[in-house]
Each structure stands twice: as structure tokens, then as C-alpha cells.
N, C-alpha and C positions, 0 to 999 in steps of 0.2 A: 608670461606675466604673473600667473598665479604662483609659480615657484619663486619668482623674485619677491613678491609680496610676502610670502611665507618666511623667506630668509631674513628680510629686513624687519619683519614683525618680531622674529626671534631675537634679532640684535637689539631692538628696542626693549624687549623683555629682559635681556642681559643688562642693559643700562638701568632698568628699574630695580633689578636684583642688587646691583652694585650700589645704587642709591640707598636702598634699605640696609645694606650691609655696612657701608662706610659713612653715611650721612646721618641717618636717624639716631645712631648712638649719641650724637650731640644733644639730642632732646632729653636724654636721661642722665647725662654726665653729672649734673649737679645733685640730683636726688641720690645717686650712687655714692658720690664723693662725700656727702654729708651723712652717709650711713643710715639714711631713712629706709631705704629699700636695698636689698642685696642685688648683685648684678643679674642673676638669672631671672628672678621675678620681675625686675625692672624691665628687662629685655622683652619678657612675655607681655607685660603691660603695654610697652611701646608698640609691639607688633599688633596687638588688638586695637590700640588707639589710632595707629597709622591706618589700619584697615578701615576703621570708621571714618577717619578724616577724609580719605580718598572717596569713600562711598557716599558721604552725606554733604559734601561741601559745594555742590553745584559745578559750574563749568566756565566761570569768567576767566580764570587764569589759563585754562585749557585753550580758550579761543585766542588769547594773546599769543600763546606759544605756537598755535597752529598757523597763525598769520605772520609769524616772525620773518619768514622768507617766502618768496614767490619762485617756485621751481617747476611749475607746470605739472604735466602728468607723463606717465610712461616709464620706460626702463631707466632712462637717464636720471629722472627724478628719484626713482627708487634707489639707484646707486648713490645719489647724493645724500639721501637720508641714512643709508647704511653706513656711509663713510663718517657722518657726524656721530653716530652711535659708537663706532669703534674708537673715535678720539676720546669720548667720554670714559669708556671702560679702561682704556690704556692709561689715561691721565689719573683717574681716580684710584685705580688699584696701585699705581706707582706711588702715589702720595700715601695711601694706606700702609704700604710696606714700611714707611718711615714714621708711621703714627701721626702724620700731619693732617689735620682736618682741612678739607678743601670744599669748595662750593660746587656741588653737582649741578645746581641751577645755572651758575655762570658757565660751567663746562658745557652743559646742554645748549645754552643759547649761543655761545661762541662757536661750538662745533657746527650748529645749524647755519650760522652766518658764514663761516669759512667755506663749508661745502656748497652753500647757495651761491656765494660769490664766484666759486670756481666754475659754476654752470652759467649764470646769467649776469656776472659782474656785480657792481655795487647796486645796480637797480633791483637786484633780487631782495635786498634788505628793506623791510618795512620800517620806515623812520619812526612812525607813531609807536610801534611796539618797542623799538629800541629806547625811545624816551621813557617808556614805562619801566624798562630795565634799569635805567640810570636813576629814576626816582626810587626804585627798590634798593639800589646800592646806597643811596644817601640815607634812606630810612634805616637800613641794616647797620651801616657803619657809624653814623653819627647819632641818630636818634636812639639807637639801642644803648649806647654808652651813657648818654645824658639821662635818659629815663631810668636806666638801671641804677645810676648814682642817686638820682632824685627819689626814686621809690624806696631805696634802702635807707636813705636819710630820713624819709617820712616815717618809716617803720621804727627806726631808732628813737625818734622824738616822741612818737605816740606810745611806745612801749617802755619808756625810760624808767617808769616806776613799777613795772610789772615784774613779778617773781620770775627769775630766770628759768627755773625748772618748768613752771607752767607755760612760759613763753615757748620753750623748746618743744614741749608736748604739743602746743597749738600749731607751731610751724612745721612739726613733723607731719601732722595730718594735712596741714595746708600744702606741704610739698608733694604729698601723694596726689592731691587734686591738681596742683599746678603742673606737675610733671606729666600727668595724663593729658592735660590741656595742651602742653607743649608738643607731645607726640601727636595728638590729634591735629594740631595746626601744621605740623610737618607733613602729615599725610594730605591735608587740605591743599597745601602749597605744591609740594613736589609731586604728589600723586596726580594733581591736575595737569602739571606741566607735561608729565610723561604720557598720560592718556590723551592729551592734546596731540602729541607726536604719533601715538598709535592711530588716532583718527586721521591724521595727515597721511599716514601710510596707506590707509584704506582709500583716501581721496585720490592720491596720485596714482594708486594702483587701479583706479576706476572701479572699485568695488562698492564704495559708498560716496555719494556726491553731495549730501546735505542732510538736514534734519538733526534731531537731538543726539547727544552722545549715547551710543548703545549701552544698555545696562550690563551686558556681558563684558564689554570692554572695560568698564569701570570696575567690575568684579575681578577680572583678570589682573588688572593693574594693582588693585588693593591687596590681593592675595600674594602676588609676587613680591611686592614691597614688604608685606608682613613676614614672608618667608625669609627674605634677606635680613630683616631686622632680627628675626629669631636666632640667626646664626651669630649675631653680635659683632661688636667692634670694640673689644676691650682696650686695644691700644689707644683708640681715639678717646674713649671714656677717661683713661688715665691722663692723656695729654691735656684734655679740657678741664677735668674736675680735680686733678691733683697737681700736675706739673705747672699749669698756667696760673691758676689761682685756687686757693683752698678756702672755700666759703663756709660761713656759719649757716645754720638752717634758715634763719630769717633772710639772709642775703640770697640764698638759693631760691627761696620762695619769691623774692622781689624780682630776681633776674628772669625766672620762668614766667611770671605773670606779665612782665614787660615784653619779653620776646614773643610769647604766644599771642598776646593782645595785638602787637604790631603786625604779626603775620596774618592773623585772622582779619584784621582791618584791611590789609593789603589784598588779601584774597577776595574780599567783597568787591574791591574796585578793579580786580583783574590785573594787579601789579605783581609781577614775579619777584619774589623775595628769597634771599638765601638763608636757609635755616642756620647754617654754620656761622655766617657773619652776624646774623641777628642775635643768636644765643651767645656767641663768644663775646661780642661787644657789651651785651647786657651784663654778662658775668664780670667782665673787666670793670665796668662802671660800679657794680655792686661791691667788688673787692676793693676798689680805689677809695671807698668811704673810710677805710682803715689806714689810708695813706698810700701813696704811689708804690711804696716798697712791698705792699701786700700782693701785687701782681708781678709775676715773673715776666718782665718785659722782653727777655731773650726768647722765651717760647712764643710770646705774643708777636714778636718781630718775625719769627719763622712763619707763623700763620699768616701774617699780613703779606709777606713775600709770596707765599703760596697763593693767596687770593689774587694778588696783583699779576702773577704769572699765569694764572688759570685762563684768563680771557685770551691773551695773545697766543698762548701755547695751544689751546684747544681750537682756536680759529685757524692757526697754521696747520695743525694736524688734520682738521676737517677738510681744509682746502687740499692738502697733499694726498690724503687718502682718496678723496673724490677724483682727483686728476688721475691717480694711479689706477684705480679700479675702472674708470671709463676707458683708459688706455688698454688695460688687461682684457676687458670684455669686448674690445673692438678688434682684437687679433683673430 
């Protein structure tokens, strides 16, 4: 049992690393594309803010993730969790190879659901937690675009008579703060999801059965995510911040404020939210204030297809990996 816990714990750590490597670059895509901060300092800032976000944000989202599926305890439950993590790593790294931003949040949830269904059928899925996921999907996909558009228009109206050079200087400083807040909110959301899974590993492995989230667990999660972020995801930064839509500084500021505010509000209510979806739709909304032609809808379409495919693909992968590994270890 102890060996099984260690192996699955390492697989979850691999998922956290991949999240930091492939997902958190979304948080700094705008501030890099507007040339406010160069890529390496931006990645270092994101790593630090991700760390703080994981460490300081509480545990409401972690509890939602932890209760997503009911898989009992023991070796079969550990195999189920391990299979879910493999599905995340495989899907996310495959998408990264093509520079397509995907939602590790949806990959995690779908992988857990698929693996859980393979063990206990559909009764393994917690309906209340799934409803929160769909609330998060609505917030990230619709509200992100609408608020991104509205916030950008509000800035344009309020700054119509302001000197352009002064405005750019102001929004350059503003973007430093808003990008840091965006990275913090990514750590708060995705960090909580993954240390919720780490806590679940300890629970099903019968090492920890209750009580608050251990401080060392939060520290481990935040450090691994920060390390993944420090390696960087330049392909995804380019896809989000250059190929999909090229924003002005004030538009980048608006998109970051909207996205990070939405994510922090969702975190407080324990609603799992996708950083990729929230940031991308806010950027699309901000860009669309200059006309629909300002957004490369071909790139946006590829991203939406990836988002749509993530849930069924990771659900199926989680299911198949779990069935395969249970069969393998029964021989």
C-alpha cells in the first residue's frame, strides 16, 4: 500500500508540473505580447505568484476536487487515481507539442470522472461537484468574453481624452500588477485542484483520513507548479498573445483584471475554473472591441475544438487506463 501511495503521489506531482509548464503561461501571455515584460522575467514572476496563489488561497476548490468522485479506499482506488493522472499528462503534453492551450482543469476533472466510472459506475460521480464544474465552464466561456469586451470599452471611454504616451505608461505599470494577479489566481485555482487530489491520494491510501490540508502538501504543490512554470511555455505564450489576438496595453490590462477577478471570485465559492478558458475568452472580448477582425478566429476555433475535446478525451483515457491497470495488476 505504501509503495502504491508513493507511485500515485508522484504521478499527481507529474500532473502538477505539466500544469505549471503548459497552463500557467496563459497567465502571462498578454503582458509578454504587449512587451511590458520580457519572457524570462515574466515567467519568473509567474512562478513566484503561482507559488503564493497555491499557498495563500485556502481550500474550497480543493474540497470540490477531492469529492468529485467516490472511489473508496485501497489499491483499486489508488490505481484509479493513477490512471486519471496519466490521462492528464498524456493529453496536455500532446496539445503542448502543437502549441494549443488546453484546460488542465477540465482534463483533471474528466480524468477523475472516467477513472471513477470504471470502478464504481456513474454512481461514483458527485453530481453537486459536477454542477460546480459546469458553472465554472459558463463563467470562463461566456462571462470572460462579455466582461473582457465591457471592461475594455469602459477604459476606452474613460481615457478618450488622455495623452496616449501617459496612458501607455500607466497601463504598462498596470499590466505588471494585473499579470501578477492573474498568475496568483492561476495558482489559487489550479494549485487547489491538485493539492485536493494529493489529499485524496492520502485518504484512499489510508494515510490521512480527515482534518485540514497539511502545510507540507500545499508547499510541495506550490513548489512543483512554480518549477513547471519556470521552465516556461513559449509556444503557448505565442499562440495566445500573438497568433490569436494582438492586444494594446490597456486591452491586456482589462483582460487580465477580468480573468483574474473571475477566477478569484470562483475560488472563494469553491467553483473549479479553467485558467485557459477564462483568460482566452477575456482576451478575445478585449480584442473584439476593435472589430471582430482583430481576433484570429481560426486560432480561436482550434482552441475551442481542443477545449471541447478535452473533456470526452480525458474521460475516455482515464476510464481505459484504469481498466488496463487493474487488469495488469490482477495477473
